[in-house]
C-alpha positions as CSV (number, residue, x, y, z in Angstrom):
1,M,0.0,0.0,0.0
2,I,2.8,2.4,0.9
3,R,4.8,1.6,-2.2
4,G,1.7,2.0,-4.3
5,L,0.9,5.4,-2.8
6,Q,4.5,6.7,-3.1
7,D,4.8,5.7,-6.8
8,N,2.3,8.5,-7.7
9,P,4.3,10.5,-6.4
10,V,2.8,11.3,-3.0
11,I,4.2,10.8,0.6
12,A,2.5,8.1,2.6
13,D,2.2,8.5,6.3
14,A,2.4,5.6,8.8
15,K,0.3,6.4,11.9
16,H,-0.3,6.5,14.9
17,F,3.2,5.9,16.3
18,A,2.9,4.3,18.8
19,V,0.9,2.1,21.2
20,N,-2.2,4.0,20.2
21,N,-4.9,1.5,21.4
22,Q,-8.0,3.5,22.4
23,E,-10.1,6.5,21.7
24,T,-11.2,6.9,25.3
25,D,-8.9,9.5,26.9
26,R,-6.5,9.2,24.0
27,M,-5.3,12.7,24.6
28,T,-4.1,11.9,28.1
29,V,-3.7,8.2,28.6
30,D,-0.2,6.9,29.4
31,A,0.3,3.5,27.6
32,R,2.7,1.6,29.8
33,V,4.4,-1.2,27.9
34,D,7.6,-3.1,28.4
35,E,10.4,-3.3,25.7
36,R,9.7,-6.8,24.5
37,T,5.9,-6.3,24.2
38,M,6.5,-3.0,22.3
39,R,9.1,-4.5,19.9
40,E,7.1,-7.7,19.3
41,I,3.5,-6.5,19.1
42,Y,3.3,-2.7,18.6
43,L,6.2,-1.8,16.4
44,P,6.6,-4.5,13.7
45,A,4.2,-2.8,11.3
46,F,5.9,0.5,11.7
47,E,9.3,-1.1,11.3
48,A,8.2,-2.8,8.0
49,S,6.8,0.6,6.8
50,V,10.2,2.2,7.4
51,K,12.6,-0.6,6.4
52,E,10.7,-2.4,3.6
53,A,8.4,0.3,2.1
54,K,10.6,3.3,2.8
55,V,7.6,5.4,4.1
56,G,8.2,9.1,3.8
57,S,6.4,10.2,6.9
58,V,5.4,8.9,10.3
59,M,2.7,10.4,12.5
60,C,3.2,10.4,16.2
61,A,0.1,9.7,18.4
62,Y,-1.8,11.7,21.0
63,N,-1.2,9.4,23.9
64,R,1.8,9.2,26.2
65,V,4.1,6.1,26.0
66,N,5.8,5.2,29.2
67,G,5.6,8.8,30.5
68,P,6.3,11.3,27.7
69,Y,3.8,12.1,25.0
70,A,4.4,10.2,21.8
71,C,5.2,13.4,20.0
72,E,7.9,14.3,22.6
73,N,9.2,10.8,23.2
74,P,12.9,10.5,22.3
75,T,12.8,6.7,22.7
76,L,10.2,6.4,20.0
77,L,11.2,9.2,17.7
78,T,15.0,9.1,17.8
79,E,16.3,5.9,19.3
80,I,13.9,3.5,17.6
81,L,12.7,5.3,14.5
82,R,15.9,7.0,13.4
83,D,18.8,5.2,15.1
84,D,17.5,1.6,15.1
85,W,15.5,1.6,11.8
86,G,17.3,4.4,9.8
87,F,14.1,6.4,9.1
88,D,15.0,9.2,6.6
89,G,11.7,11.0,6.4
90,F,9.8,13.4,8.7
91,V,7.8,12.9,11.8
92,V,4.6,14.8,11.9
93,S,2.2,15.2,14.8
94,D,-1.4,14.3,14.8
95,W,-3.7,17.4,14.9
96,G,-3.2,19.0,18.4
97,A,-0.9,16.3,19.7
98,V,2.0,18.6,20.4
99,H,2.4,19.9,23.9
100,S,5.8,21.7,23.8
101,T,8.3,23.3,21.5
102,A,11.8,22.4,22.6
103,P,11.0,19.0,24.1
104,S,9.1,17.9,21.0
105,A,11.7,19.2,18.6
106,N,14.6,17.7,20.5
107,A,12.8,14.4,20.8
108,G,12.6,14.1,17.0
109,L,9.3,15.8,15.9
110,D,9.8,17.6,12.6
111,L,6.4,19.1,11.8
112,E,3.3,20.1,13.8
113,M,0.0,19.7,12.2
114,H,-2.2,22.6,12.9
115,A,-5.1,24.9,11.9
116,V,-7.8,23.3,14.0
117,E,-9.2,24.2,17.4
118,I,-8.3,21.5,19.9
119,P,-9.5,21.6,23.5
120,L,-6.3,21.1,25.5
121,P,-6.6,18.6,28.4
122,E,-4.2,20.5,30.7
123,S,-6.3,23.7,30.8
124,S,-9.7,25.1,30.1
125,V,-8.2,27.2,27.3
126,T,-8.8,26.1,23.7
127,G,-5.6,26.3,21.8
128,T,-5.0,26.8,18.1
129,G,-2.8,24.1,16.6
130,G,0.5,25.2,15.2
131,R,1.4,27.2,18.3
132,F,4.4,25.2,19.3
133,F,6.2,25.0,16.0
134,G,5.1,28.3,14.6
135,A,7.9,30.8,13.7
136,D,7.6,32.8,17.0
137,S,7.7,29.7,19.2
138,M,10.7,28.4,17.4
139,K,12.6,31.7,17.4
140,Q,12.0,32.0,21.2
141,A,13.2,28.5,21.8
142,L,16.3,29.2,19.7
143,A,17.0,32.5,21.4
144,A,16.7,30.8,24.8
145,G,19.1,28.1,23.8
146,E,16.5,25.4,24.2
147,I,16.9,24.2,20.6
148,T,19.8,24.5,18.3
149,R,20.0,25.8,14.7
150,A,21.4,22.4,13.7
151,R,18.2,20.8,15.0
152,I,16.1,23.2,13.0
153,D,18.2,22.4,9.9
154,D,17.6,18.7,10.5
155,M,13.9,19.3,10.8
156,V,13.8,21.0,7.4
157,R,16.1,18.4,5.8
158,N,13.9,15.6,7.2
159,I,10.8,17.2,5.5
160,V,12.3,17.9,2.1
161,H,14.4,14.7,1.8
162,P,11.4,12.4,1.1
163,M,10.0,15.1,-1.2
164,F,13.1,14.8,-3.4
165,R,13.4,11.1,-2.9
166,L,9.8,10.4,-4.0
167,G,9.9,12.9,-6.9
168,L,7.5,15.6,-5.7
169,F,9.8,18.3,-7.0
170,D,10.4,16.5,-10.3
171,D,6.7,15.9,-10.9
172,P,4.9,18.8,-9.1
173,V,1.1,19.1,-9.1
174,A,0.1,21.7,-11.7
175,P,-1.3,24.9,-10.3
176,G,-5.1,24.6,-9.9
177,A,-5.0,20.8,-10.4
178,E,-7.0,18.7,-8.0
179,P,-5.2,15.4,-8.1
180,F,-7.3,13.8,-5.4
181,L,-10.6,14.6,-7.1
182,R,-10.0,12.3,-10.2
183,D,-12.6,9.8,-11.2
184,V,-11.7,6.6,-9.4
185,T,-15.0,4.8,-10.0
186,T,-13.8,2.4,-12.7
187,P,-14.6,-1.2,-12.0
188,A,-10.9,-2.1,-11.5
189,R,-10.3,0.7,-9.0
190,L,-13.5,-0.1,-7.1
191,E,-12.4,-3.7,-6.8
192,L,-8.9,-2.6,-5.7
193,A,-10.5,-0.3,-3.0
194,R,-12.6,-3.2,-1.8
195,E,-9.5,-5.4,-1.6
196,V,-7.5,-2.8,0.3
197,A,-10.4,-2.3,2.8
198,A,-10.7,-6.1,3.3
199,E,-7.0,-6.5,3.8
200,G,-7.0,-3.7,6.4
201,T,-9.8,-5.1,8.5
202,V,-8.8,-6.5,11.8
């Protein structure tokens, strides 16, 4: 599925990384899992996405994993994803899953999804997404020495690398084109969609 998507060229996104088991309290739950269980049950599909399919993007989850939020968890985002598996794409947050600037960036998050109103569990204030990785927040963290210019360069490199690798610059979408609104209702495509849905059912 990932290879098929990325042949178009578009960037596939493997989500939700990781141990994202429930909707109830998913913004605050702390999934406690030992190393063996995580490696044998929760991570193999992500590992295959990275090592075999060369996925361009991985989305971190809302929940905490053994303490830190998934989007500011260096064990997941740096040690496992990049160091162990050699992931060369970018890590993007789920919408509203970022809770910090420097801790998230330094843990391995590259891009914050934003532009929606998300009620934040830590307060009664409704926050607008994008506030932690916006220009002002990043400049303040840089000025305070909480994040390095080298890390910011890495974040940008991680985002553009899969864009080059997968041909998004070589084969850009024409201005005004709507590539996702094409007619996909041919019998062959409908059958493929049914097959993909059945294979994904658990």
